[in-house]
C-alpha positions as CSV (number, residue, x, y, z in Angstrom):
1,M,111.4,193.0,170.4
2,M,110.3,196.6,170.1
3,T,113.5,197.5,168.2
4,R,112.9,194.6,165.7
5,T,109.4,195.8,165.2
6,L,110.5,199.3,164.5
7,Q,113.1,198.1,162.1
8,R,110.5,196.0,160.2
9,L,108.2,199.0,160.1
10,G,111.1,201.2,158.9
11,L,111.9,198.7,156.1
12,A,108.3,198.5,155.1
13,A,108.1,202.3,154.9
14,L,111.2,202.4,152.8
15,A,109.8,199.8,150.5
16,L,106.6,201.8,150.0
17,I,108.6,205.0,149.3
18,A,110.8,203.1,146.8
19,S,107.7,201.6,145.2
20,G,106.1,205.1,144.9
21,A,109.3,206.6,143.4
22,L,109.5,203.8,140.8
23,A,105.9,204.3,139.9
24,Q,106.5,208.1,139.5
25,E,109.5,207.4,137.4
26,E,107.6,204.9,135.2
27,E,104.8,207.5,134.8
28,A,107.3,210.2,133.8
29,R,108.7,207.8,131.1
30,T,105.2,207.3,129.6
31,G,104.0,209.5,126.7
32,Y,100.9,209.4,124.6
33,V,101.5,210.4,121.0
34,Y,98.7,211.6,118.7
35,A,100.1,211.3,115.2
36,L,98.6,212.4,111.9
37,Y,100.0,210.6,108.8
38,Y,99.5,212.7,105.7
39,E,99.4,211.8,102.0
40,C,100.0,214.9,100.0
41,E,99.3,216.0,96.4
42,G,100.5,219.5,96.4
43,S,104.0,221.0,96.9
44,L,105.8,219.4,99.8
45,A,108.2,222.3,100.0
46,M,105.3,224.8,100.3
47,T,103.7,222.5,102.9
48,D,106.9,222.5,105.0
49,E,107.2,226.3,104.6
50,L,103.6,226.7,105.9
51,V,104.3,224.6,108.9
52,D,107.6,226.4,109.7
53,K,106.2,229.9,109.3
54,Y,102.6,229.6,110.6
55,H,102.0,226.4,112.5
56,A,105.2,226.0,114.4
57,P,104.9,229.3,116.4
58,L,101.4,228.2,117.6
59,L,102.6,224.7,118.5
60,D,105.7,226.0,120.3
61,A,103.4,228.3,122.3
62,A,101.2,225.4,123.2
63,V,104.2,223.6,124.6
64,K,105.2,226.6,126.6
65,D,101.7,227.1,128.1
66,G,101.4,223.4,128.9
67,T,98.6,222.6,126.4
68,I,100.8,219.9,125.0
69,A,104.0,218.3,126.2
70,G,105.7,218.3,122.8
71,W,105.2,218.2,119.0
72,G,107.1,217.3,115.8
73,W,107.0,217.4,112.0
74,L,108.5,214.6,110.0
75,A,109.3,214.5,106.3
76,H,109.3,211.3,104.3
77,H,112.7,210.0,103.2
78,T,112.1,206.3,102.4
79,G,109.1,204.0,102.9
80,G,105.4,203.8,102.1
81,T,102.8,206.3,101.0
82,W,102.8,208.6,104.1
83,E,104.7,211.7,103.1
84,R,104.5,213.9,106.3
85,V,103.7,213.3,109.9
86,A,102.5,215.8,112.5
87,Y,102.4,214.6,116.1
88,V,101.7,216.0,119.6
89,V,102.8,214.4,122.9
90,G,100.7,214.3,126.0
91,T,101.3,213.0,129.5
92,S,98.0,211.2,129.5
93,L,95.5,209.9,126.9
94,E,93.1,212.6,127.8
95,G,95.9,215.2,127.6
96,A,96.8,214.0,124.1
97,F,93.2,214.3,122.9
98,D,92.6,217.6,124.6
99,G,95.9,218.9,123.3
100,I,95.3,218.1,119.6
101,N,91.8,219.5,119.8
102,T,92.9,222.7,121.5
103,V,95.8,223.2,119.0
104,G,93.4,222.5,116.1
105,E,91.0,225.1,117.3
106,R,93.8,227.7,117.7
107,I,95.2,227.0,114.3
108,G,91.7,227.2,112.7
109,K,91.1,230.5,114.4
110,E,94.5,232.3,114.2
111,I,95.9,231.1,110.8
112,P,92.8,230.0,108.7
113,V,94.3,231.0,105.3
114,A,97.5,229.1,105.9
115,N,95.7,226.1,107.3
116,R,93.4,225.9,104.3
117,E,96.4,226.0,102.0
118,F,98.0,223.2,104.1
119,F,95.0,221.0,103.6
120,R,94.8,221.8,99.9
121,N,98.3,220.3,99.6
122,C,97.7,217.3,102.0
123,R,94.1,216.3,101.8
124,R,94.3,212.8,103.2
125,H,95.5,211.6,106.5
126,E,95.3,208.7,109.0
127,D,95.3,209.1,112.7
128,Y,97.0,206.9,115.3
129,V,97.4,207.3,119.1
130,W,100.3,205.5,120.6
131,R,101.4,204.9,124.2
132,T,105.0,204.4,125.4
133,V,105.8,200.8,126.5
134,A,109.6,201.0,126.6
135,G,112.4,203.4,125.7
136,G,112.4,207.2,126.0
137,D,111.8,208.4,122.4
138,A,108.1,209.4,122.8
139,V,108.1,210.6,126.4
140,P,107.6,214.3,127.2
141,G,110.9,216.2,127.0
142,A,112.8,213.5,125.1
143,E,115.7,214.5,122.9
144,R,115.4,213.3,119.3
145,G,118.0,213.0,116.5
146,K,117.9,214.5,113.1
147,V,116.8,211.3,111.4
148,G,114.1,208.8,112.5
149,L,113.2,205.3,111.6
150,S,109.7,204.0,112.3
151,V,108.9,200.3,112.1
152,Y,105.1,199.8,112.1
153,M,104.4,196.2,113.3
154,N,101.5,193.9,112.5
155,C,101.0,191.8,115.6
156,D,98.7,189.2,117.0
157,S,96.6,191.4,119.4
158,S,95.9,188.4,121.7
159,R,99.7,187.8,122.2
160,E,101.3,191.2,121.6
161,M,102.2,191.7,125.3
162,R,104.7,188.9,124.8
163,A,106.5,191.1,122.2
164,D,106.6,193.9,124.8
165,E,108.2,191.5,127.3
166,I,110.9,190.6,124.8
167,I,111.6,194.2,124.0
168,K,112.0,195.1,127.6
169,A,114.1,192.1,128.6
170,S,116.3,191.5,125.6
171,I,116.3,194.2,123.0
172,G,115.8,197.3,125.1
173,P,119.2,197.0,127.0
174,L,121.0,196.7,123.6
175,L,119.3,199.9,122.4
176,D,120.1,201.7,125.7
177,A,123.8,200.8,125.1
178,Q,123.6,202.3,121.6
179,V,122.1,205.5,123.0
180,A,124.8,205.6,125.7
181,S,127.5,205.3,123.1
182,G,126.0,208.0,120.9
183,T,125.2,205.8,117.9
184,L,121.5,206.5,118.6
185,T,119.9,209.5,120.1
186,S,116.7,207.8,121.3
187,W,114.5,204.8,120.8
188,G,111.0,203.8,121.7
189,W,108.5,200.9,121.7
190,L,104.9,202.0,121.6
191,E,101.5,200.3,121.7
192,H,98.5,201.0,119.6
193,I,95.7,202.8,121.4
194,V,93.6,204.2,118.6
195,G,94.0,204.0,114.8
196,G,94.5,201.6,111.9
197,E,96.0,198.1,111.5
198,Y,99.4,198.5,113.1
199,R,99.6,197.3,116.7
200,R,103.2,198.3,117.7
201,L,105.6,201.0,116.7
202,W,109.3,200.7,117.1
203,T,111.2,204.0,116.7
204,L,114.9,204.9,116.5
205,T,116.4,208.4,116.1
206,G,120.0,209.3,115.5
207,P,122.4,211.8,114.0
208,D,122.3,210.4,110.5
209,I,120.8,207.7,108.3
210,K,123.8,205.4,108.4
211,S,123.8,205.3,112.2
212,V,120.1,204.6,112.4
213,L,120.2,201.9,109.7
214,K,123.2,200.2,111.3
215,A,121.3,200.0,114.6
216,R,118.2,198.8,112.8
217,G,120.1,195.9,111.2
218,A,121.5,194.7,114.4
219,M,118.1,194.9,116.2
220,I,116.1,193.3,113.4
221,D,118.6,190.4,113.5
222,E,118.1,190.2,117.3
223,M,114.3,190.3,116.9
224,Q,114.3,187.5,114.3
225,S,116.5,185.4,116.5
226,K,113.6,185.4,119.0
227,Q,111.2,182.9,117.6
228,A,108.4,184.1,120.0
229,F,108.8,187.7,118.8
230,S,108.6,186.7,115.1
231,S,105.5,184.6,115.6
232,V,103.7,187.5,117.5
233,C,104.7,190.3,115.1
234,P,105.4,188.6,111.8
235,T,105.3,191.6,109.4
236,H,106.2,195.2,109.4
237,Q,106.4,198.4,107.3
238,D,109.5,200.6,107.6
239,Y,109.7,204.4,107.2
240,L,112.8,206.7,107.3
241,W,112.0,210.3,108.3
242,D,113.9,213.6,108.3
243,I,112.9,215.1,111.6
244,Q,112.3,218.7,110.6
245,K,110.8,219.8,113.9
246,S,110.9,218.4,117.4
247,T,109.9,220.5,120.4
248,P,111.0,220.5,123.1
């Protein structure tokens, strides 16, 4: 009897350990992305040069000292009116907000002239904060491809968790297979935390546009075949991006 009791206690302890390990793994795969979507009137080439020469070293240093977990700079290729995107990644919601604020203060203090020139070129922007629901594209330390596709989803906020379930159960494994084969570099499914009208963000990155668009076509067909998904998230806006910077 004592042996059976000890066995049960041992199994229970193993279950708790496994549960804790899974929770830690899930937390490690969760990222918070603070993204600024810019509409620009000035020279885009000059804007990219300013970011590369002045902003990038400060942002890289912020990753190195732990202020942020990552950052990136995207250039518009195809899509709507947003022409550039700057984003930082945090391991928590508070971390994302603290990170963007700290980085903003450093930029304003250390490169004020370059920063003023930046905002003369890109006066308008829209902020969003996203949280990872599935996939690894937006988690800290994620590898990203040279080209990115972002699908911004309009969803019914009262039923959007059903779309999350479909992504995790049906579509995510297909995307994981494309990452394993090298067709894609990464993918992600993110939920709206703060920002405008879009409720979900589906991201793909890959080595080139053709690979990303091929994967998109297959996944859109799969999404449309799921009637429940189409009814929850009926419309979307696509953007193709050149990923100019992605650290780490």
